[in-house]
C-alpha positions in Angstrom: 83.1 143.4 58.4 85.7 145.1 56.2 88.8 143.4 54.9 90.8 145.9 57.1 89.6 144.1 60.2 91.4 140.9 59.6 95.2 140.5 59.3 96.9 139.4 56.1 97.9 135.7 55.8 101.1 135.1 57.7 103.3 132.1 58.1 105.4 131.4 61.1 108.3 129.0 61.0 110.5 127.9 63.9 112.6 124.9 64.9 111.9 122.6 67.8 113.4 124.5 70.7 114.8 123.1 74.0 115.5 126.1 76.2 117.3 126.2 79.6 120.5 125.3 81.5 121.7 121.9 80.3 119.8 121.9 77.0 122.9 121.1 75.1 123.1 117.7 76.9 120.4 116.2 74.6 122.6 116.6 71.5 123.4 112.9 71.1 119.8 112.0 71.6 118.7 114.3 68.8 121.5 113.1 66.5 120.3 109.5 67.0 116.6 110.5 66.4 117.7 111.8 63.0 119.4 108.5 62.2 122.9 109.9 62.4 125.4 107.6 60.7 128.1 110.2 61.1 127.7 113.8 62.4 129.7 116.8 61.1 130.2 119.1 64.1 130.8 122.7 62.8 132.5 125.2 65.2 135.2 127.8 65.1 138.6 128.4 66.8 137.2 130.7 69.5 134.5 128.2 70.6 137.0 125.5 70.5 139.4 127.5 72.7 136.5 128.1 75.1 136.0 124.4 75.5 132.5 124.0 74.1 133.5 122.0 71.0 135.1 119.3 73.3 132.0 119.5 75.6 129.8 118.6 72.6 132.2 116.1 71.2 132.4 114.3 74.5 128.6 114.2 74.8 128.4 112.5 71.3 131.3 110.1 72.1 129.5 109.0 75.3 126.5 107.9 73.3 128.7 106.3 70.6 127.7 108.8 68.0 130.4 108.9 65.3 131.4 112.4 64.3 134.1 114.5 62.7 134.7 118.2 63.4 135.2 121.2 61.1 136.4 124.5 62.6 137.8 126.5 59.6 135.2 129.3 60.0 135.9 133.0 60.1 134.0 135.6 62.1 132.0 136.5 59.0 131.8 133.0 57.4 133.2 133.0 53.8 131.9 131.2 50.7 135.1 129.2 50.3 134.9 128.0 53.9 131.4 126.7 53.2 132.6 124.9 50.1 135.5 123.3 52.0 133.1 122.2 54.8 130.7 120.7 52.2 133.6 118.7 50.7 134.6 117.5 54.2 131.0 116.5 54.9 130.8 114.4 51.8 134.3 112.9 52.1 133.4 111.6 55.6 130.0 110.4 54.5 128.1 112.4 57.1 124.3 112.7 57.2 123.6 115.0 60.1 125.1 118.5 61.0 125.6 119.8 64.6 126.7 123.4 65.0 128.1 124.8 68.2 129.0 128.5 68.3 127.8 132.0 67.5 126.2 133.1 64.2 129.3 132.3 62.1 129.5 128.5 62.7 125.7 128.3 62.5 125.6 130.2 59.2 128.5 128.2 57.8 126.7 124.9 58.8 123.6 126.1 57.0 125.7 126.7 53.9 127.4 123.3 54.2 123.9 121.7 54.4 122.7 123.6 51.3 125.7 122.7 49.2 126.0 119.1 50.3 122.3 118.5 49.3 122.0 120.7 46.2 125.5 120.6 44.8 126.1 124.1 43.3 128.3 126.9 44.7 126.9 128.5 47.8 126.8 131.9 46.2 124.3 130.6 43.7 121.6 130.3 46.4 121.5 134.1 47.2 117.9 135.4 47.7 114.6 134.1 48.8 113.5 130.4 48.4 116.2 129.4 45.9 116.9 126.0 47.5 115.4 123.0 45.7 116.3 119.9 47.7 115.9 119.5 51.5 119.1 119.8 53.4 120.5 117.4 56.1 119.1 117.6 59.7 120.5 120.6 61.6 121.0 120.5 65.4 122.2 124.0 66.6 123.7 124.9 70.0 124.2 128.7 70.1 127.0 130.1 72.4 126.1 133.7 72.0 122.8 135.5 72.9 122.4 137.5 69.8 122.4 136.3 66.2 119.5 133.8 66.5 120.8 131.8 63.5 119.6 128.9 65.6 115.9 129.8 65.1 115.9 131.8 61.8 115.3 131.1 58.2 118.4 133.2 57.2 122.0 132.3 56.4 124.4 135.2 55.8 127.6 134.3 53.9 130.5 136.6 53.0 131.9 136.8 49.5 135.4 138.3 50.2 136.1 138.6 46.4 133.1 141.0 45.8 133.3 142.3 49.4 129.7 141.7 50.0 127.5 139.6 52.3 124.8 137.5 50.7 121.5 136.6 52.4 120.0 133.3 51.8 116.4 133.2 53.1 114.5 129.9 53.1 112.5 127.6 55.3 115.0 124.9 54.3 117.7 126.6 56.6 115.5 126.7 59.7 117.3 124.2 62.0 115.4 121.1 63.0 116.3 121.6 66.7 117.8 124.5 68.7 119.3 123.5 72.0 119.5 126.9 73.7 121.6 126.6 76.8 122.5 129.8 78.7 125.5 128.1 80.2 127.3 128.1 76.9 127.2 132.0 76.9 129.2 132.2 80.1 132.5 132.3 78.2 131.7 135.4 76.2 133.8 138.5 77.0 131.9 141.7 77.9 132.4 143.2 74.4 130.9 140.2 72.7 128.1 140.0 75.2 127.3 143.7 74.5 127.6 143.3 70.7 125.3 140.3 70.5 122.9 141.7 73.1 122.4 144.9 71.1 122.2 142.8 67.9 119.2 141.0 69.5 117.6 144.3 70.6 117.9 145.5 67.0 116.3 142.3 65.7 113.4 142.9 68.0 112.9 146.6 67.1 113.3 146.1 63.4 110.9 143.1 63.4 108.3 145.2 65.3 108.4 148.1 62.9 108.8 145.9 59.8 106.1 146.0 57.1 106.0 142.2 57.6 105.1 142.4 61.3 101.9 140.8 62.5 100.3 139.3 65.6 102.4 136.2 65.4 105.6 138.2 65.6 104.7 141.2 67.7 104.4 139.3 71.0 107.9 137.9 70.6 109.4 141.2 69.5 108.0 143.1 72.4 108.9 140.5 75.0 112.5 140.5 73.6 112.8 144.2 73.9 111.7 144.1 77.5 114.0 141.2 78.5 117.1 142.7 76.8 116.4 146.3 78.0 116.0 145.1 81.6 119.0 142.8 81.7 121.7 143.6 79.3 123.5 146.3 81.3 123.7 144.2 84.5 124.8 141.2 82.4 127.8 143.1 80.9 128.7 144.2 84.5 128.3 140.7 86.0 129.1 138.3 83.2 128.9 135.2 85.5 125.2 135.9 86.5 123.5 132.8 85.0 120.0 134.2 85.7 120.8 137.4 83.6 122.4 135.1 81.0 119.1 133.2 80.8 117.0 136.3 80.6 119.0 137.8 77.8 119.2 134.5 75.9 115.4 134.2 76.2 115.2 137.7 74.8 117.5 136.9 72.0 115.5 133.7 71.1 112.3 135.7 71.0 113.9 138.4 68.9 115.0 135.6 66.5 111.5 134.1 66.2 110.2 137.7 65.5 112.7 138.7 62.8 112.9 135.3 61.2 109.2 135.7 60.3 108.7 139.5 60.1 112.1 140.1 58.5 114.2 143.2 59.3 114.9 146.6 58.0 117.5 149.2 57.0 119.8 148.7 60.1 120.5 145.1 58.9 120.7 145.9 55.2 123.3 148.6 56.0 125.0 146.4 58.5 125.3 143.5 56.2 126.9 145.9 53.7 129.4 147.2 56.2 130.3 143.7 57.4 130.8 142.4 53.9 132.9 145.4 52.9 135.1 145.9 56.0 134.7 142.5 57.8 133.5 144.2 61.0 131.6 142.4 63.8 127.9 142.3 62.9 126.6 143.3 66.3 128.9 146.3 66.4 127.7 147.4 62.9 124.1 147.3 64.1 124.9 149.2 67.2 126.6 152.0 65.3 123.6 152.5 63.0 120.7 151.9 65.3 119.6 155.4 66.4 120.3 156.9 63.0 117.9 154.4 61.3 115.3 155.0 64.0 115.6 158.7 63.2 115.2 158.0 59.5 112.2 155.7 60.0 110.4 157.4 62.8 107.7 159.4 61.0 106.7 156.4 58.9 106.0 154.2 61.9 105.5 156.6 64.8 102.7 154.6 66.5 104.9 151.5 66.4 107.9 153.4 67.7 105.8 154.8 70.5 105.1 151.2 71.7 108.9 150.5 71.4 109.6 153.5 73.6 107.0 152.4 76.2 108.4 148.8 76.1 111.9 150.2 76.8 110.6 152.0 79.9 109.9 155.4 78.7 106.8 157.2 80.1 105.1 158.7 77.0 102.2 160.3 78.8 101.8 163.9 77.7 104.6 163.7 75.2 104.2 164.6 71.5 105.7 162.5 68.7 108.9 164.6 68.5 109.5 164.3 72.2 108.9 160.6 72.2 111.3 160.2 69.3 114.0 162.2 71.1 113.6 160.1 74.3 113.7 156.8 72.4 116.9 157.8 70.6 118.5 159.0 73.9 117.5 155.7 75.5 119.2 153.7 72.7 122.3 155.9 72.9 122.5 155.6 76.7 122.0 151.9 76.6 124.9 151.5 74.1 127.0 153.7 76.3 126.2 151.6 79.4 127.4 148.4 77.7 130.5 150.1 76.3 129.6 150.4 72.6 130.4 154.0 71.8 132.2 153.5 68.5 131.4 155.5 65.4 131.8 154.3 61.8 134.8 156.5 61.1 136.9 155.0 63.9 136.0 151.5 62.6 137.7 152.3 59.3 134.8 153.7 57.3 135.7 156.6 55.0 133.3 159.0 53.4 134.4 157.7 50.0 133.2 154.2 50.9 129.6 155.4 51.5 128.3 155.2 47.8 129.5 151.6 47.5 128.1 150.7 50.9 124.8 152.2 50.0 124.6 150.4 46.6 125.1 147.1 48.5 122.6 147.9 51.2 119.9 148.7 48.7 120.3 145.2 47.2 119.9 143.5 50.6 116.5 141.7 51.1 116.2 143.2 54.6 115.6 146.7 53.0 112.3 145.4 51.5 110.5 145.4 54.8 111.9 148.6 56.2 108.9 150.9 57.1 110.2 153.8 55.1 111.0 153.4 51.4 114.6 154.4 50.8 116.7 155.5 47.8 120.4 155.7 47.5 120.6 159.2 48.7 118.6 158.3 51.9 120.9 155.5 52.7 124.0 157.6 52.1 122.6 160.2 54.5 122.1 157.7 57.3 125.7 156.3 56.8 127.0 159.9 56.9 125.1 160.6 60.2 126.7 157.5 61.7 130.2 158.4 60.7 
């Protein structure tokens, strides 16, 4: 038996997951399990306005779990917000963190955990495995079906001074428990549902063609593509359909388990760069770049992309590679159109003169390391230009 017949060593990390309608209701139980003296609840103004912060606060109060709340979190959470949250955590002598919201409060909560345990500035922890001391228990309740910060080993923090987003990748930031409750996504507007749904689809596709993919991640990535492809359009049309919400949230969770372990690729590297530079919604950045990166990567991973095409409902029988590529790109473009995401980079405020800086930042992002096709600055610039 040759060494080619067995896969490389792979590790797979994930939190304990409670999935389904009503999952959030066990939040107090978990806080107590972790010996909560006082809980810091991290959220943001949008989630508070939607009523979910009060919902979680009431659940904790009912079980006499002492807690304080922190909601000063931007749509792309900023380094100084993390530092302020960490000070607040320490002033109130907290020892457990609960996050309720989308990717922003969850990433901010991860940052607060890192700083409160390790002490230095959050930007010092950029990169892979830079965290020395274990962080406080994290109980996460996602209110969007997209970012999967609730199951991933990533925290993405904005540095508004340098206009970049940093990635912190560590097993330390995998939450202890994810309470994934489709009911909490009922308050998303159609634009946010579309953005986060396409973000999850990108997670699944990038994880499947990533150089870090393997049997432990492929099953989740393929299932995620199928679930999102089959349900996202009807969900955006019927936002109150709880069954569709559940299917897309399950897809998002599976995509998260896939990308957290297989890592991502050029779409995310380029999207993090855009989001850091222009403070744009992350899911929208991914959507604007997706078919252009597929075009760039296709020939390096055509067998994998063929499986992606088939999983997204394309009949590939009798088609050659070029035809399959064209059909897959059209499928992605039409899916985006069907959920209302037709924006291009230029109308979102990107100028051709921004592209060299954006490309420099993208090449420094850890997600580029697992992209199937090696890319230099000129390659990345060309993909941004295509997406203008």
